[in-house]
C-alpha positions, -999 to 999 in steps of 0.1 A, spaced: 80 -61 -110 105 -45 -87 100 -39 -47 123 -28 -23 104 -32 17 127 -19 49 120 -9 77 131 26 88 119 54 111 96 35 126 76 25 92 76 4 69 89 17 38 77 -2 2 90 14 -31 78 -7 -60 84 1 -99 81 -13 -131 46 -36 -142 21 -53 -118 0 -80 -124 -24 -94 -98 -1 -120 -89 29 -95 -85 5 -76 -63 -6 -107 -44 32 -113 -36 39 -76 -29 11 -74 0 22 -106 12 57 -97 13 45 -62 31 22 -83 58 49 -107 64 74 -77 73 50 -58 93 48 -88 113 86 -93 114 92 -60 124 60 -56 147 54 -24 127 20 -19 111 26 19 94 37 15 63 46 40 35 41 28 1 54 44 -31 51 34 -69 65 41 -98 48 22 -122 51 17 -159 14 18 -164 -16 12 -146 -25 -24 -138 -59 -40 -147 -92 -24 -133 -103 -67 -123 -69 -62 -103 -81 -32 -86 -112 -48 -78 -98 -78 -64 -73 -59 -37 -99 -65 -11 -98 -102 -14 -58 -101 -18 -58 -79 13 -80 -108 29 -58 -136 17 -26 -125 29 -36 -108 61 -41 -67 57 -63 -57 78 -72 -24 98 -46 -28 119 -17 -19 91 -23 18 85 -10 26 51 0 54 34 6 50 -4 23 78 -29 22 73 -70 52 87 -77 51 91 -117 10 97 -119 5 71 -145 -11 51 -121 -31 78 -105 -68 69 -115 -60 33 -112 -50 37 -76 -77 60 -65 -103 33 -77 -83 6 -58 -85 30 -27 -121 34 -33 -128 -6 -31 -110 -13 -1 -126 16 15 -161 5 8 -155 -29 18 -137 -16 50 -103 -32 40 -82 0 44 -68 24 71 -56 51 52 -53 61 16 -34 79 -12 -14 110 -9 1 132 -31 33 135 -14 61 113 3 64 143 31 23 143 34 21 103 39 46 106 65 30 133 78 0 117 80 16 84 96 33 102 123 7 123 136 -23 100 131 -9 75 153 -30 61 179 -19 64 211 -4 33 227 
């Protein structure tokens, strides 16, 4: 797994590539949670370019991972699957998180659409 987390354009921008297992995903989301806290920014624009989908069990445990690392509804997540190889597992993961009330955001078909949602749906301060 390779990932990069940066703060730019008032967003925590995340890119991840390679193969992911549950430990990798836990490490990734812990790093994202820490970056959000460090930058005092809870709007996350994520992109993934995975070699293959992660397991169904890992998708199902995302709600536990989010709880364990401190990802809450305060975090607004807009995620894009760049190569489409993991579309189905990411959609399942999204459903699990939504059904467990753990996700404020979702999957988007393009980075432009994800960015637009993050900027247009920003809560009033």
